[in-house]
Each structure stands twice: as structure tokens, then as C-alpha cells.
N, C-alpha and C positions, 0 to 999 in steps of 0.2 A: 504494500500500500504506500502510495506517495505520501511524503510528509507535509506537503502543502495542499491546502484546499482552497477553492475559490468560493466556498459557501461559508458565510458568517452567520451565526445564530445568536440571538439574545434570549437568555433563559431568565424568567422572572418568578421567583418564589421566595417567601419570607422564612422558610425553614432551611437552615444552613445544611443539614444532612441531605435533604432531598436535592437542594441546589448542587451540592457536590456530586451526588449520584448521577444526576442528569448530565452534569458537565463532563464527568469521566466517561460516561457511556458515549457521548457525542464526540469527545476528543478521539476516542478509539476509532471512530468512523472517518476521521480526517477532517472534521469541521473546525473552523475557528469559533471559539466560544467566548462570550462575555455574559456576565450575570448581573442581576439587580434584585433587590429585596422588596421594593415598593413601586407603586405606579409612577411616582415622581422621579425616582431614581432611574426607572426604565425610560421615562420620557427624556431625561437628561442625556442618556446614551443615544437615543434616537435623534436628538437634535444635532449630535456630533457626526453621525455616520449613517449609512444605509445598510440594512441587514437583508439576508436572504429570507429569513423567517423569524418570527417571535413566538416563543413558547412560554405561556403564562399560566400560573395558577389562577383559579377563580377568586379565591379569597385572599386579599392582601391587606396589610395594616391600614393603608390610607385609601382604600377603595376596592374595586373588583377588576377581574380580567375584562369584564364588559366595558368598564370605563376606558381601559387602554384600547380596546377594539374601536370604540367610538372615536377616540382621538385619532387613531390611524385612519379611519374612514373620513373624518372631517378634514384631515390634512392631506388627503389624496395620496397617502403613502402606498408603496407597492408591496411591502412585506406581507407574506402570508402568515396568518396567525393560527396557532394550535392552542386550545384551551384545555386545562386539566381541571376536572370537576370531581366533587366527592362522589363516592360510589352510590348509585341509585338515584342521583338527582337528575332525572331525565329532563325536568323543566329547565334547569340551568343549561344543559347540553343543547336543548332546542333553542333557547334564547341566544346562546353563543353563535350557533349556526346562522340564525336570523340576523345577528349583528355583523355578520361578515366573516366569521371564523372559517378557515379552510376545513378543519376537522377538530375533534375533541377526543380526550382520553379520560378514563375514570380511574380513581384511586382505589386500591393500590395499583400503580402503573406496572403493567407487564413490559419489561424492557425490550423484548423481542418485538412486541407490537409498537412500542415507542419508536424504535429505530425504523420500523416499516412505515409508520405514519409520517415521520420526518422525511424519509427518503421519497415518499409519494408526494409530499408538499413541494419538494425541491425538483420534482420531475425525474427522479433517479429510479432505475429499476432494481437496485440492490445496494448493498453496503459499500461496494467499491467506489473509490473516488472517480468522479465522472471523467470520461475521455473528452467530452465536449466542453469548451470554455463557456460558462454560463453567461458571459458578457454578450454572447451572440444571441441569447434568448430575449425576446421583448418582454417587458414587464406588463402588468395589467393596465397601466395607463399609457402604454405604447412607447415609453422611453426605455432605452437599453439599460440593463443592469450595469452597475459600476464595479468593475473588477479591481482587486487590490493592486495588481500589476497588469497594465493593459497589454492585450495581445491583438494583433491585426487579424480580424476574422470577419467574414461577411455574415450578416444576420439572415438566417433561413426564413423563407417566406412561410407565413401561416398556412396550413393545409386548408384547401377549400372544402366546404361541406356540401355534398350532393343533396343531403336531406334539407339543409337550409335553403338551397336554391329551389328545391321543389315546393317550398312553402310560399306559393305565389300569392300575390295580392298586395295592394297599397292602401287598404282601408286602415283606419285608426286601430281597429281591433288586432289586425295581423301585424302591424308595426309594433304594437305593444307586446305581442307574443314573441316576435323575433328579438326585441330588446331584452326581454326576460331570459330567453334562451342564451343569448350572448353573455349576460351577467352571471347566471347561475352555473354556467359551464366551468367557471374558474375554481369552484369550491367542491367539497365533498358532501355538501348538504343534500339530504334526501329531497326529491322533488315529486310531487303528486300532480299528474296531468289529468285534468278533468274535462270531460266533453262527451257529447253524444256519439253513438256509434257512427263510424265513417268520417269523422271530422279530421283525422290525421294525428291521433295521439302518439302512435308509434313513430311517426315522422318527426314529431317534436323531440321525443326521447333520443332518436338517432342523431338529430342535429346537436343536442346537448353533448352527446358522446363524441361526435366527430370534431367538435371545436374545443374539446377539453384536453388537458394534458394526457388523458388516457386513450387518445384517438388511435394509437398504434396497437392497443391491447384489445381483447375480445369484447364484442357487444353481444350479449346473450338475451334474446327476447323470449319470454314465456307467457303463454296464454293460460292463466290460472283456471279459467272456466272449462278448458278442454281436457284436463287431466282427471281421471277417476280418483275419488277421494282416497281409496285404499293405496294408491300408488304415489300420492303427493310427497310423503316423506322421503321415499327412495329416489324420486325424480329430483327433488330439491337438494338433498344432502348426499346422495349416492349410497352405495351398499357394498358389503364385503361378501366374498364368495361363501356360499352356504348359509347366508343370513336367512333365506327363505327358499321354498321350493322354486326352482328355476333360476336361482342366482348362481350361475355356473362360473362366474369370474368377478373380480372386483370391478366396480364401475363408478366413475365420478358423477356427481350431481351438477345441477345448474350453478351452484355457488362455486364449486371447484373449477368448472369450465370458464366462469367469468373472473377468476382470480386475477387481480391486477387491472381489470377492466370494469365494465358496467353490466349490471344485471337489471333488465327491464321486466317488471312484473305487470303484465297487462290484465285488466279486469280483476284487480286485487280484491275488489268487493265481493267476489264470488268464492273466496277462500273460506272453507269451514272453520268454525271457531277453534277446533282442536289443532289445526295447522297454523292458525294465527298465533297461538301461544309459542309454538316452536319457531316460527319465523321471527317473533319478537326477541326470543333468546339469541338467535343467530345474529340479529342486528346489534343487540346490546353487547354481546361477548365477542363479536367479530370472529366467531369460530363455529364450526359445524361438526356433528358427530354422525358419520355414515351409519346406516342401519347395519347392525351386527358388529360394529366396531366398539372398542372399549374406551379409547381416548378421542378427544376432539382435535380437529385440524383448524389452524388459523387461516382466515381468508381475508383478502384485501379487496373489497368490492364496493363500487359506487352504486347505490340503490336508487333506481327510478321506478315509479309505479304509475298506473293509470286506471281510471274507472269511469263508467258512464253513470254510476250511482251517486247519490248524495250520502257520503260516508258519515256526515254529522247526524243525519236522520237514522242511518243504520246503527250508529252507536246508541242513540236514544232508544231504538227498538230492540236493543240487545243482540243484534246480529253481527256487530263488529266491535272488537276490543278497543276501548277508549285509549289505553296506553299505546297500542300499536298505531292507532289513528294519529296520535300526537307525534310519534316517531316518523311516520311517513309524510305527514302534512307540514313539514318545516317550511317549504316553499311550494305554493300552488300556482300552476299555470292553467288557466281556463282557455280551451280552444273553442272559439265561437262556432255555432252551426252555420252552414252555408246560407240559410235564409236571413241571417243577421248581417251578412256581408256580401249581398248580391252585387255591390259595386265592384267586387273582385271577379265577377263571373267572366268578363272578357279576358282578363289575365290568366285565370285558371284554365279556361277552355283552350286558349292558345298554347299554354305550356303542356297540357295533356295531349293535345293533337300532335305537337312536336315529338313527344315521347312515343306515341303510338306509331307515327311515321318512321321514327328512327328504328324502333324494334322490328318493324315490318320491312325496312330497307326501302322505304318510299320517299321520293323527293320530287317536288316540294311537299310539305305537309298540307293536308286538306284544311280548309277554313270554313267557318260558319258564315252563312249569309246573314244580312241584317235582320231579316224576318225570323230566321232560326234562333238567333241570339235573343231577339225580343220574345219569342215563344218560350225559350228556356227561362227567361227572367220572370215569367208568370207562374213558374212551377215551384212548389214548396220544398222539394228535395228532402223527403223524410230520411233518406239514406245518406244525405250530405255529399261530400266530395267523392266518396267511394261510389255512390250511385251515379253521380255525374260521369265518372270515369267509365263505368260499365255502359252507360247510355251512349257515350261517344265512341266506344269500341264498336258497339252494334251499329251506330250511324255510319261509321267509316266503312264497315263491311257492306252495308246496304246501299250507300251512295255510289261507290265504285268510281267516283270522279274526284275533282279537285275542290269541289264545294259541297257543303252539307246543308240541305234545305229543311224546311219544317216537316215535310213528309218523311224524311229519313230519320227523324228523331223518334217517331213512333209514340208520341205522348198524346193520349186521348184528350179532347177538349174538355171533357167533364172533370178532369183533374186540374185544370188550369184556373188560377185566380184572375181577378180583374187586372187589366194592364195598369202600370204605374209609371211615374215620371222617371226617365233616365236621361242623364246628361248626354248630349250628342257626341261629345268627344270620346265617350267610351267605345264608340264604334268607328272612330276616325281611321284607325289602322286597318280596318277591314273593308272600308268602302270610301276611299279618299275622293273619288270623282263624283260621288253622289251627294245631293243636297242634305243638310243636317236634318235629322229625324227627331221629332218630339212625340213621345207616346201620350195617349190620353191620360188625364189625371186618374188616380186611384179612387175606388169607391169610398174609402175613408179619407176625408180631407185632412191636410196637415193643420193642427190647431194653431191658433194665433200665438205669437211669441210671448212668453211670460216675462214680466219685469224681473230684472236681476235683483237679488237681495242687497240691501244697503249694508248689512253687517254679515259678511260671509261666514265668519267663525261662529257667530250665534246661530245662524241658519243651519249650519252643518251639525252643531251640537244638538239642536232641536230634532233634526232628522235622526241622529244616532240615538238620542234619548227615546224617541218613539219606537225605533226598531228594537232596542233593548227591552223596553216595557212589554212590547208585543211578544217577543221571544220568551220572556219570563212567564207571561200569562199563559202562553201556549203550553209551556212545560211545567205548569203548576208551581211556578216560582222556584224551580230547581235550577240553581245557577250553573252547575256543572253541565247539565243537559242543554240548557239554553245557550250557554257559551259554545258547546260543541256544535250545535246546529248553525252557529254563525262562524265556525272556524276559529273560535277563541279558546284559550286555556282558562282554567278557573282563575288563575292569577290575573290574566288580562281582563276577564269579566269583572272581577272585583274592582280593579283599578278604574275601569270605565264607569261602573255604577257609582263609585265614590266621587269621581270627577264631575259627573253629570247630575248627581243627586237623585239617582234612581233607587227607590226603596223596594225591598222584597215584599212579600205578601202582606195583606192587610192584617193578618193575625200576629205580625211581628216576629214570626219564627223564620230564621234563616236556614234554608235547606240547601245543603251542598249538592 
């Protein structure tokens, strides 16, 4: 192992023995280490130099690790942060991830896991000193890392994401989804992708993986609803030879296959409760025990999940574990249904037709006539983008030419809604020589513009106060269930109720 490392780490802990243990462990890996015992001492170090990562305990004499995270975020610092929390304090771990931490560890810290998490944060595949100069790697804000001794090296271009390119559309909703994808790809925080069937939830998960530091590692997609319940444990965690009838050899599970990369659990809401508890343990302990094995195996997996269900309501109904819900729902990305972003229809159809033509070896790709696109825009698309893709595949086969007309779409008039207003430039690329087209107005007229509130903060507080009160009433003033239905933890629910002066039930009894 080389004696010089281009990775510098700041370790923050008020316990001298633990500080020394972390320092010695990391020095053996070839890192440059500096230590601090308080938030202010850590910040003094950060003012003087730039580090590759900051490792901080949650509880410090003059504040918390979250205080340090917020300072890093507010100052636009590029250091990745790893937070060490007390064992079993899941809420602190979730808060740390939401505050921008790359990952977290629980006490007592397993040193093997400690080294693996640090290596992952620094983009290293193992404990060896990197062969690539980290100064060539762009930081999160786009500026190159500052090496201790400069080396002339060209910065590699960031890998393009096929999944991100396939997320067509310029609507505000899709711009928001893409911005979230690019932001959450930098950390290890679990992401829950929510949306109706056919909206492209797996595409979002793939995009997160493809622009993350784990892009070169495996992406394993699992449809939880397609696996028989009796096979779930063996499929997820693997099994040993002879563990059950038919187990003729050792076999890895999904977690082992995704080790070092990303595991995407689609339709997570369909997992039975018995498997949910086992999945929760695997997430908390970062280890799995194959069926028939005696010991557990450590795994390093970024977990992404997706569902079309309202998991908050599933928690209230007793169909989904609340603790697992909080673990999975650290960051939520909602993928809008196609009917909510029909302004993207032109972009989506163009992109889909290009892909169909490419797969079929056809050039140029077919295009929709103005009338065909107008016809599509009146359809509700219950199957969302997946239904649109299937419809266009059929239309291409039926048309047999370079244009697709209304008759090729095969949509019965009985399923079409009333026409609505679409801006003419949405069709400009399809019919440049034709005069602008304006559709008849919709059956439901657009309401008159409402006046803007004079005090926005007070207006938003009143809206939030009303939502909290209605949620509490609906759940019989049970704050835990009401908060879960809104995607809030009990702690967040308490804070909002106290800030807005929302009282619990009229009987004065506070029910958790």
C-alpha cells in the first residue's frame, strides 16, 4: 500500500477513545486524517482546508452532527458526510439522510462496515489506495477536487444516462422529477418512487443509478409482486445447498447480486408482512443470512423502491410496517401520470417513435399527423406512458408508411374526452408549413384567476393547519397514523402541530 493518499478525512467525535479508533482504522487504509471534538472545532478545520469527506458523531458537546451537515449545505461545501448515530435511533438516521448525509453508521460501529462505507463515499471499490488521482473527479458543485500535490490529468466526462434521456418532457412536473433524480443520485439515501402503473418508475430508478457513483456496478430490478411468497426469502437472500428440497447448489440472492451497486424493489407495497420484517433487518444491519446458512454476509447496496400504492394508508390499515415505511421513504419522488402532463405528449411520442424506428432499423422514423396528435390528446391514458408506447407500436405496424393518422391509432371515439386548448407551437415541429391550429375550448372552462395572498406565510400556515386538522380527525386524533398518511414522522407531526397551534382531540387525550 502506498504511503501517500490523496483522500483527506475529518473525523468529529467528542470521545477520545473512539476518535483514536476511527483515526487508526482510517490511517491503515492510507487516508490523511484530522480530528475534532466539537462542531466549532470541526468548522474551524473546514475553514482552513477542503476534505474528501467528514465523519461525524450525532451527539456533540456544542450541538449535533445535523448542525454540521446544515453548515456544509448552506456553505455549498463539496465534502460528503457520514453520520454515526446511536444504535436503534432510526429517526436520527433518517433525519441525517434528509439533511444531506451520504450515509450513516450505528453504534457500536463495525469496523469492516466502517471502512466499506468510507470507501463507497470516496468512490473506491476497496481498501487499496486509488490508482486514479481524485483531483480528476468533479465535485458535487462541479468544481474539481483540490489535491495536496497537483498532478496534470484531464477530468473524465460524466457518463450519460440513457434512462435520463428517455424521461422526455419539458413540463414543470418532469423538470422537477429530473432535478430530484440528479440531486439524490449523489447520496446513499433510500428513495421511494411513487406513481401509477406505467408512469416510468423503473426508468427513474435506473436514471438515479446511472448518474450515481455506483453506475459501473450492478443494477438489480425486482418485481416484488411477481415472486411467490414461499420463495421470497430464498430469492432475496439466497440459499445454501441442501437448505430445502431442490436446493442442489449454493445460490446468491438479489442482495448479493446487487452488492456494490443498486437494488430496485418494484411494487414494494405488495410484500407480505413476514418478508417486510426480514427486509427491515437486512436494511438496518446491512447484512443478509442465506437460507440454510449459519452466519450473515455483509452487503453494500443502495436501496431504491417503488409502488403505485399509498404506503401511508397501508401503514394505517396494518398492511405495511411503519418502521420499514420510514426507512424506505427518506426521499420520495412522485412520477406524474400522463394525463397530468399532456403538454409533454408531443415530446414523448417523438422520442418513442424514434426508438421504435431504431429497433426496427427504419429511417426516417414515422411521425404523427396533427389530427392524430390532437386525437391522442383527448385520451385519458389509464395505462400512462406504457400504454402510449404499446399504442404507437401497433400504429406503426398498421400504418406501414411515414405518417400515422387517426385511423391507425385504433382509439374508439367513445373513449375520447372533449377537445381542449393546446398551444400551436406544440405541433410546430410536425407541420411547419401548415397554419397554426387552435383546438376548441374544453367542456370545463378555466376558472377566473384568484387574487394572490397578501401574506404568503400566513396563507400557507392556514392551509397546512387545515390539512393537519383534517388528517387528525380522519385518524381519530392518532398523531402517528395521521402523520404517516401525510408522509411525516411522529416527531415532524408534533413539531408542526406545536408551531401551528393544532390541538389533538376535544377530550384532551393525546394519542400516539
